[in-house]
N, C-alpha and C positions, 0 to 999 in steps of 0.2 A: 354281597357284592351284585350289583345289577349288571345283567348281560343285555346288550343292545343288539337287535337284529338289523343287519344291513339291508337298506332299501334302495331301490333304484326306479327310475322313471321308465315304465314300459314303452317301447317304441311302437307298439300297435295301438294302445289306447290312452297313452300318456299318464295312466293312473299309476300309483305307488304299488310296487310289488316287492315281496320279500323272499328270503329263502332261495329257491331255485328259479323264482320268477314265475310269470304266468305261463301256463301250457301253450298259450297261443304264440308266446315268443319266449321260450325258456333260456336261462343263462347257462353258460358252459361251466361256470363255477359251482363248487359245492358237490360235485360228482367225483367219485361214485358215492352214493347214499345207500342207506338200508331201507327197503320198502317196509312200511309199517304193516302190511297185510301179509306178504309172503316171507318177509325177513331176509331176502336175498339182496346182495350188494349189486346195484345196477348202475350203469353209466348213462342212461337215457332218462331225462326228466319226464319224458312222456311215457314212461314204463306203465303198462297195464298187465295185471295178472289176474287169474281166474277168481281169487278171493276178493279182489277189488271190484270186479264186474257187479256183484250183488249189491254193492254200496254206492253205485254211481247214481246221483241225484240231479246233476246239473248239466246243461249243454251251453256252449258259448253261441250266442246268436250272431257272432262276428264270423268265426271260423268254423264252428261245428264240432269242436272238440268236446269230449265228455270229461267229467271230473266228479270226484266225490265231495270236493269242497268248492264253494262258490268263489272263495278268495283267489283260486288258482286260475280263474278265467277272466278275460277282459270284460265280456258282457254276458254274465250268467243268467240262465233262466232255468226254472225248476222244470224237470221232466215230468210230464203228467203220466203216472204209472197205472192209470186205469185202463 
């Protein structure tokens, strides 16, 4: 059976977002969820935990939010770790 992911148009960038939405403008739906890094149930789509910090690779050039995945930001840029 094929499972489809519900998508929506992000009001910030008008791009397609899925799941809990872009961190720039997260959806309230789909919470609480289990953090893949610390395994806690959290109610905030913008949740950041200590284990996640080491994996952050992207910054949104629009709002400055940080993320592990580029797909969670409206305008992701790779953080230069040098």
